[in-house]
Residue, then its C-alpha position, 0 to 999 in steps of 0.5 A: m500500500t502506497i502512503v500519500q501525503p495529506i491533501k494541501s491546497q497547492s496540490c491541485g492548483c485550486d489556489a491559483r488565480s486566473g482572470k480578473g476578479l476570479v478567486s480560487i476554489d480553496d479561497a471560495l470555500a474558505r470565504i464560505q466557511r468564514n461567512a456562513l454562520p449556523v442558523q440559531e434556532v434549536e429544537e428538541c428531536a426524538l431519537s427516532d427522528a434524529t438521523g441526519r439532523v445536526l447536533c447543537e449540544p454535546v451528548r453526555a452520558l447520564g449515568m455509568v454504562p454498564p451501570f453494574a458489573n455484569a456477565a459478558m458470556d453465558g457460563y458460571a460465576i465463581n470466586t477464583g480464590d476457590l481454585r486452590g492447588d492443582g485442578p481440576w476443581e468441582l464446584a456445586i451450583e448454588d443458583r441461577v441468574a439471568a439478565g434482568q434478575s439480581r441476587q440479593l445474597p452473597q455467593l457462598p464460598g466454594t460454589a458456582i452460580q449459573i449466569f447468563t450474558g448481561a446478568p449482574i455479577p453476584e457479590g462474592a464472585n470475581a470471574v465468569v467461566m464460559q459454559e463451553d469451558v466446564r464439565r458437568g460433575a456429580y455435584g456441580i461443574i468441573i473446571d480444568r484450568k485456572v481462571a484469572p480474576r475479572t475474566h468475562i466480566r464487564a466492569a461498571g462504567e467501562d463503556m461510559t462514565k457519567g458526564k462523558i461526552i459521547v457525541p460532540a456538537g456539530r455532528q450530523l447524526t447517523g445510526r451509530d450516533i443514535a445507538a450511542c445516545a440511546a445507550a447514554g440514556h437520552a430519549t431526545l436530542s437538541v438539534q439545529r432546525r432545518l435549513r430553509v432553502a429557496l430555489l429561483i430558476t432562470g431561463d425562458e427556454l426551460c420546460d417542465p420534464g414530461q411536457p412538450r418542448g417548443t421549438a426553442g425549449i429544453w427540459d429543465a434539469n436544474t430544478a429536480m437536481l437541486f431539489a434532490a441535492v438540497t433535501s435532507p433531514a437537515a435542510a429542505v426546499a421551502e419554495c421554488h419559483c421560475a425567475a422573472d425575466t426582468r431586473l425589476g421582477l427579479r429584484m422583487q422575487l429575491a427580496e421576498l425569498a430572502d425575507r422568508n428563507d435562510l438561503v436563496i439559490t439561483t441558477g443561470g443569469i449571473s454572467v455579463g450578457e444583456e439577458h443576465h439580470v440576477k446581479p443587477a437585481l442584487n445590486d439594487l438590493n444592496a446585496s453584499m458580494i462575498f465572491s463573484g466568479v471562481a477560477m474553475k471549469p466548469g462553473k466559472p460564474v458561480s457567486f456567493g453573497k448575502i441579501g439582508k439576513a439570507f445568503w445567496l448562492g448563484f449557480p451557472g445555468n448549464p446543468l453540469s456546471a450547476f451540478v459541479t458547483w453544487q457539489l463543491f460550494g452548495r454542500a459546503l454552504c449547507d453544511a456550514l449553515t446547519g452547524q456541521t463541523q465537517i464542511g463539505a465532502a473530503r477529497r482523497h488521492v487517486v491515480l489516473s488510468s490513462a494520460l490526460h490533456h488539459k488547457p492551462g489557466r483554470c482548475e478543471l473538474r472532470l467527471a471520473r469513475l473509479s475502476g478498482f486498485d492498482h498493484l500498489g493498492r491505490e484507487v484508480a480513476n477513469c475520466s472523460d477526455a473533456t468537460h462539457s458543461g451542458r451534458v449530464a447523460s454520463l452522470p449516473d455512471m460517475d463516482g466523483l470529480l477529478f481536480i486537474p491543476s490549473t497549470a497542468e497541460t498533461l498528466p501521465r498515466g499513474a499520476l496522483v490527483e485529487f478526487l472528490p466523491f459524490 
């Protein structure tokens, strides 16, 4: 197995600026993290409904787990001090204790108590012998080998002590977390309220999928894609609208959506053409622009700002560009706004299955499919020959995005490159 160095911003050329006013990918992500503070409202959520929610406060154990010393195996509770001299040793069976039962009287010297997994260890016993390791004798059980104290006993508090942090704040809860929270005694958890997201889709040429297309119409891929991408237990699309095709109309829509939601996402209308009205409308609203354009391909026009108390994220209109910029910036922004400690998906290294060519200038994100491992145990990725911002037919077969450095003209077969999984 080849050990690779931790990923740094320099490794993919994402920190390189290209073009007036453009920022690097890493700079854009850093600006998102600096500016996007989590929404403040908190709510109590039952454990059964908490999967995928973001924890606001650390979960601490409400008591010791386990609360008492108990048997880790089915077998017999004994006192190892009774095994004097050379074996074998025969011990009479005094009683029987199952999980959920307890014995009030101390165990008598020279005896064994049949015990089952999870049952409290009787007073006077200090080990459990597995039932497979004993023989039945005329008067009880026969033990052939010495047994060490504390064998097959779970000590009180060995898993959790009272007050111990079990799950830290900022975690997006999984089934693993829920299991630990339940074991720690919690029936409800304090979580961030769901993020309210509004979608504003521009483009007079767009038609709803399944509906007839005019002579200049195309089916809208961005709305369904963003609905699917945004929707999670931590965030919801609160409303979705077709954008007005005038500066005044867009200004009114943006103002209203920003007043009702935490995040407004627009697609299209953010370039410099005469028919692109989103940024002029934002200027009319005195919106603050945190970045406007990123040195990347596809998705260069992607922009981020704030309208009043709401954040705004503007994606390009081409569907692959919108998808790629969502993967990079949309996920990171939603993670930050919901208070998650892990912002965005983690990149990792893969090696190229074949050489590729690239026009220097911007960091290119190219669709890639993982195809196994090489002889050194490194993941191998196949990628397309070029990036086409309007094509999405190959997306279902892809596993993530390759970062091609902005300065690279060619990369040879076997080159180590960064990979962002979907």
